[in-house]
C-alpha positions as CSV (number, residue, x, y, z in Angstrom):
1,X,0.0,0.0,0.0
2,X,2.7,2.4,-1.1
3,X,1.7,5.8,-2.5
4,X,3.9,8.3,-4.4
5,X,3.0,11.7,-5.7
6,X,0.9,10.3,-8.5
7,X,-1.4,8.7,-5.8
8,X,-1.4,11.9,-3.8
9,X,-2.5,13.7,-7.0
10,X,-5.6,11.4,-7.1
11,X,-6.3,11.8,-3.3
12,X,-6.0,15.5,-2.9
13,X,-9.2,16.5,-4.9
14,X,-11.2,14.1,-2.9
15,X,-10.0,15.6,0.4
16,X,-10.6,19.2,-0.6
17,X,-14.4,19.3,-0.1
18,X,-14.0,17.8,3.4
19,X,-11.4,20.3,4.6
20,X,-12.7,22.7,7.2
21,X,-15.5,20.4,8.2
22,X,-14.9,19.4,11.8
23,X,-17.5,16.5,11.6
24,X,-15.9,14.9,8.5
25,X,-14.5,11.5,9.1
26,X,-11.9,9.7,7.0
27,X,-11.2,5.9,7.0
28,X,-8.1,4.3,5.4
29,X,-8.2,0.6,4.9
30,X,-4.7,-0.3,6.1
31,X,-2.0,2.3,6.8
32,X,-1.0,4.0,3.6
33,X,2.8,4.0,3.1
34,X,3.8,7.4,1.7
35,X,7.0,7.5,-0.4
36,X,8.0,11.1,0.3
37,X,9.3,13.3,3.1
38,X,7.6,16.1,4.9
39,X,9.7,18.7,3.1
40,X,8.9,17.1,-0.3
41,X,5.1,17.4,0.5
42,X,5.6,21.1,1.4
43,X,7.3,21.7,-2.0
44,X,4.6,19.7,-3.8
45,X,1.7,21.5,-2.2
46,X,3.3,25.0,-2.6
47,X,3.9,24.4,-6.3
48,X,0.2,23.7,-6.8
49,X,-1.0,26.6,-4.6
50,X,-2.6,24.3,-2.1
51,X,-2.6,25.7,1.5
52,X,-1.3,23.5,4.3
53,X,-0.7,23.7,8.0
54,X,2.7,23.5,9.6
55,X,2.9,20.4,11.8
56,X,5.3,20.9,14.8
57,X,8.4,18.9,14.5
58,X,7.7,17.0,17.7
59,X,4.3,15.8,16.3
60,X,5.6,14.7,12.9
61,X,5.5,10.9,12.4
62,X,7.4,8.8,9.9
63,X,6.2,5.6,8.3
64,X,7.1,2.4,10.1
65,X,5.8,-0.2,7.6
66,X,8.4,-0.6,4.9
67,X,9.5,-3.7,6.7
68,X,9.7,-5.7,3.4
69,X,12.7,-3.7,2.0
70,X,16.2,-5.1,2.4
71,X,17.9,-3.9,5.6
72,X,20.7,-2.2,3.6
73,X,18.1,0.1,2.0
74,X,16.5,1.3,5.3
75,X,18.0,4.8,4.9
76,X,15.9,5.5,1.8
77,X,12.6,5.1,3.7
78,X,13.3,6.2,7.3
79,X,12.2,9.9,6.6
80,X,9.0,9.2,4.7
81,X,6.1,10.7,6.6
82,X,3.2,8.9,8.1
83,X,-0.3,9.3,6.6
84,X,-1.5,11.0,9.8
85,X,1.1,13.7,9.5
86,X,0.1,14.3,5.8
87,X,-3.5,14.7,6.8
88,X,-2.6,17.0,9.7
89,X,-0.8,19.2,7.1
90,X,-4.1,19.3,5.2
91,X,-6.1,20.4,8.2
92,X,-7.5,17.2,9.5
93,X,-7.3,16.3,13.2
94,X,-6.3,13.0,14.6
95,X,-9.9,12.6,15.8
96,X,-11.1,12.7,12.2
97,X,-8.7,10.2,10.6
98,X,-9.0,6.4,11.3
99,X,-7.2,3.4,10.0
100,X,-8.8,-0.1,9.9
101,X,-6.5,-3.1,9.9
102,X,-6.6,-6.7,10.7
103,X,-3.7,-6.4,13.2
104,X,-2.5,-3.6,15.5
105,X,1.2,-3.8,14.4
106,X,0.8,-0.3,12.8
107,X,-1.4,1.0,15.7
108,X,-4.6,1.2,13.7
109,X,-7.6,2.8,15.5
110,X,-10.0,0.0,14.3
111,X,-8.8,-3.6,14.5
112,X,-11.1,-5.7,12.4
113,X,-11.0,-8.5,9.9
114,X,-13.0,-7.5,6.8
115,X,-13.9,-11.1,6.2
116,X,-16.4,-10.7,9.0
117,X,-19.3,-8.2,9.5
118,X,-18.3,-4.8,11.0
119,X,-19.6,-3.5,14.3
120,X,-22.0,-0.5,14.4
121,X,-19.7,1.1,17.1
122,X,-17.2,1.9,14.4
123,X,-19.4,4.6,13.1
124,X,-19.7,5.8,9.5
125,X,-17.3,7.8,7.3
126,X,-17.4,10.5,4.6
127,X,-14.5,9.1,2.6
128,X,-13.2,5.5,2.6
129,X,-9.8,5.1,0.9
130,X,-8.9,1.5,-0.2
131,X,-5.5,1.6,-2.0
132,X,-4.2,-1.9,-1.7
133,X,-6.3,-3.7,0.9
134,X,-9.2,-5.4,-0.9
135,X,-7.0,-7.8,-2.9
136,X,-5.8,-9.3,0.4
137,X,-9.3,-10.1,1.8
138,X,-10.6,-13.5,1.0
139,X,-14.3,-12.8,1.3
140,X,-14.7,-10.0,-1.2
141,X,-18.5,-10.0,-0.9
142,X,-18.4,-9.4,2.9
143,X,-15.7,-6.8,2.5
144,X,-17.7,-4.8,0.0
145,X,-20.8,-5.1,2.3
146,X,-18.7,-3.9,5.2
147,X,-17.5,-0.9,3.3
148,X,-21.1,-0.1,2.4
149,X,-22.1,-0.2,6.1
150,X,-19.1,2.0,7.0
151,X,-20.0,4.8,4.5
152,X,-22.4,7.6,5.4
153,X,-25.2,8.5,2.9
154,X,-23.5,11.0,0.6
155,X,-20.1,9.6,1.5
156,X,-17.7,8.2,-1.1
157,X,-15.6,5.0,-1.4
158,X,-12.5,5.0,-3.5
159,X,-10.9,1.7,-4.6
160,X,-7.4,1.8,-6.1
161,X,-6.5,-1.8,-6.5
162,X,-4.4,-4.0,-8.8
163,X,-5.6,-5.3,-12.1
164,X,-2.3,-6.9,-13.0
165,X,0.0,-7.6,-10.1
166,X,0.9,-11.2,-10.0
167,X,1.9,-13.1,-6.8
168,X,0.8,-10.2,-4.6
169,X,-2.7,-10.7,-3.2
170,X,-5.6,-13.2,-3.5
171,X,-7.0,-11.2,-6.4
172,X,-6.5,-9.0,-9.4
173,X,-9.6,-6.9,-10.2
174,X,-11.7,-6.1,-13.2
175,X,-13.4,-2.7,-13.4
176,X,-16.7,-4.6,-14.0
177,X,-16.7,-5.8,-10.4
178,X,-17.1,-2.3,-9.1
179,X,-19.3,-0.9,-11.8
180,X,-21.7,-3.9,-11.5
181,X,-21.7,-4.1,-7.7
182,X,-22.2,-0.4,-7.0
183,X,-24.8,0.0,-9.7
184,X,-26.8,-2.9,-8.3
185,X,-26.2,-1.4,-4.9
186,X,-27.9,1.8,-6.1
187,X,-24.9,3.9,-5.5
188,X,-23.8,6.8,-7.8
189,X,-20.8,6.1,-10.0
190,X,-18.5,9.2,-9.9
191,X,-15.7,7.8,-12.0
192,X,-14.1,4.5,-12.9
193,X,-11.1,3.9,-15.0
194,X,-7.8,1.9,-15.2
195,X,-4.7,3.7,-14.1
196,X,-1.6,2.6,-15.9
197,X,1.9,3.4,-14.5
198,X,5.1,2.7,-16.4
199,X,7.4,0.2,-14.7
200,X,10.5,2.2,-15.6
201,X,11.5,5.0,-13.3
202,X,11.5,8.5,-14.8
203,X,13.8,10.5,-12.4
204,X,11.9,13.5,-11.0
205,X,8.6,12.7,-12.9
206,X,5.8,10.3,-12.2
207,X,3.4,9.6,-15.1
208,X,0.2,7.7,-15.1
209,X,-2.6,7.3,-17.6
210,X,-6.4,7.1,-17.1
211,X,-8.0,4.7,-19.5
212,X,-11.7,4.0,-19.8
213,X,-12.6,0.3,-19.0
214,X,-14.0,-0.2,-22.5
215,X,-10.8,1.0,-24.1
216,X,-8.4,-1.4,-22.3
217,X,-8.8,-5.1,-23.2
218,X,-5.3,-6.4,-22.4
219,X,-2.4,-5.5,-20.1
220,X,0.0,-3.3,-21.9
221,X,3.7,-4.3,-21.8
222,X,5.9,-2.5,-19.3
223,X,3.0,-1.0,-17.3
224,X,1.5,-1.6,-14.0
225,X,-2.4,-1.5,-14.2
226,X,-4.8,-0.7,-11.4
227,X,-8.5,-0.1,-11.2
228,X,-9.7,3.2,-9.8
229,X,-13.4,3.2,-8.8
230,X,-15.1,6.0,-7.0
231,X,-18.8,5.8,-6.0
232,X,-21.1,7.8,-3.7
233,X,-23.7,6.2,-1.4
234,X,-27.3,7.1,-1.7
235,X,-30.2,6.9,0.8
236,X,-31.6,3.9,-1.3
237,X,-28.4,1.9,-1.1
238,X,-28.7,-1.9,-0.6
239,X,-26.2,-4.8,-0.3
240,X,-26.9,-7.1,-3.2
241,X,-25.5,-10.4,-4.4
242,X,-24.2,-8.8,-7.6
243,X,-24.6,-10.4,-11.0
244,X,-22.2,-9.5,-13.8
245,X,-24.0,-7.0,-16.0
246,X,-22.7,-8.7,-19.2
247,X,-24.7,-11.8,-18.4
248,X,-27.8,-9.9,-17.3
249,X,-27.8,-8.4,-20.8
250,X,-27.1,-11.8,-22.5
251,X,-29.9,-13.5,-20.6
252,X,-32.3,-10.7,-21.4
253,X,-31.4,-10.9,-25.1
254,X,-31.7,-14.7,-25.2
255,X,-35.2,-14.7,-23.5
256,X,-36.5,-12.3,-26.2
257,X,-35.3,-14.1,-29.3
258,X,-36.5,-17.3,-30.9
259,X,-34.9,-20.4,-29.5
260,X,-35.7,-22.3,-32.7
261,X,-32.3,-21.2,-34.0
262,X,-30.7,-24.0,-31.9
263,X,-32.3,-26.6,-34.1
264,X,-32.1,-24.8,-37.5
265,X,-29.7,-26.0,-40.3
266,X,-27.1,-23.5,-41.5
267,X,-28.0,-21.5,-44.7
268,X,-27.4,-23.4,-47.9
269,X,-24.1,-22.8,-49.8
270,X,-22.2,-21.6,-46.7
271,X,-18.7,-22.9,-46.8
272,X,-16.0,-22.8,-44.1
273,X,-13.5,-20.0,-44.7
274,X,-10.4,-21.0,-46.7
275,X,-7.0,-20.0,-45.4
276,X,-4.8,-18.9,-48.3
277,X,-1.0,-19.3,-48.5
278,X,-0.3,-15.7,-47.5
279,X,-2.4,-16.0,-44.4
280,X,-0.7,-19.3,-43.5
281,X,2.7,-17.6,-43.9
282,X,1.6,-14.8,-41.6
283,X,0.4,-17.3,-39.0
284,X,3.8,-19.1,-39.1
285,X,5.7,-15.8,-38.5
286,X,3.4,-14.9,-35.6
287,X,3.8,-18.4,-34.2
288,X,7.6,-18.1,-34.3
289,X,7.5,-14.8,-32.5
290,X,5.1,-16.1,-29.8
291,X,7.4,-19.1,-29.2
292,X,10.4,-16.9,-28.9
293,X,8.6,-14.7,-26.4
294,X,7.5,-17.7,-24.3
295,X,11.1,-19.0,-24.2
296,X,12.3,-15.5,-23.1
297,X,9.8,-15.6,-20.3
298,X,11.0,-19.1,-19.2
299,X,7.7,-20.6,-20.2
300,X,7.0,-24.1,-21.7
301,X,5.3,-23.7,-25.1
302,X,2.5,-26.1,-26.0
303,X,1.2,-26.1,-29.5
304,X,-2.3,-27.5,-30.1
305,X,-3.3,-28.3,-33.7
306,X,-6.9,-27.5,-34.6
307,X,-8.7,-29.6,-37.3
308,X,-9.2,-28.0,-40.7
309,X,-12.3,-25.8,-40.7
310,X,-12.6,-25.5,-36.9
311,X,-13.5,-21.9,-36.2
312,X,-11.2,-19.7,-34.1
313,X,-13.5,-18.5,-31.3
314,X,-11.1,-16.3,-29.5
């Protein structure tokens, strides 16, 4: 759950409407590791004309959760600020900011396993920020229901979770999970897109792209891909067993067309498509390239020969 300045660029506009509201409550699912120092945040906010409050030196906290880095690299992380300090700079008090975690090793205010129903005593929140927690929770259904219970009417939930991060959590996510679940929950969709970050470092720049879900059908090479989904709770909100919208549409279409097609013969004169020599040559070149790529990845290639005339249904 590490966040650089690109993540901060996404978070800041969501916090702005809540600044100066003493009753506003924020909930972070897991402590957010911030990959920057106090002075770097000052510079970042000043450059954008964003006002901030000076946090006394004695009250500034640093992150304590980069435990996964090699010991020899500790010096790169020791001065990165804690999320509570960042939010104090933005005018939020400690009484307004909460962290929910399954363990108290990072001193979260709410200790709870999202696999199980939440307690009403936790209260409700105006903004819930999930940037790297949901993929680690086994029971996604219960976790989403919990998040719904923890959100005030009019409050927002933001998910920024991996779509292509192998060997990390239980799950990688599809944008359709969030669009279908929250639509059927009667929430308002504020925005949903894939964020793509280059894997290569770019010195003093961080670049990310926002891509509509219908425009991204595969994982682009050399990029990390996340889903960003932001939804607002309504007074009519419910907690459904969501059904994928794609199949709702398919079932509706099937129920309104003639099922006689399943027993009909194909039209007369229809012949299977013939593959000419040029197309066969192109296929051989593509196959050679694919086999080379699989070898480069250390994979074991398996070639399955299809019978002549069998349609390619991919």
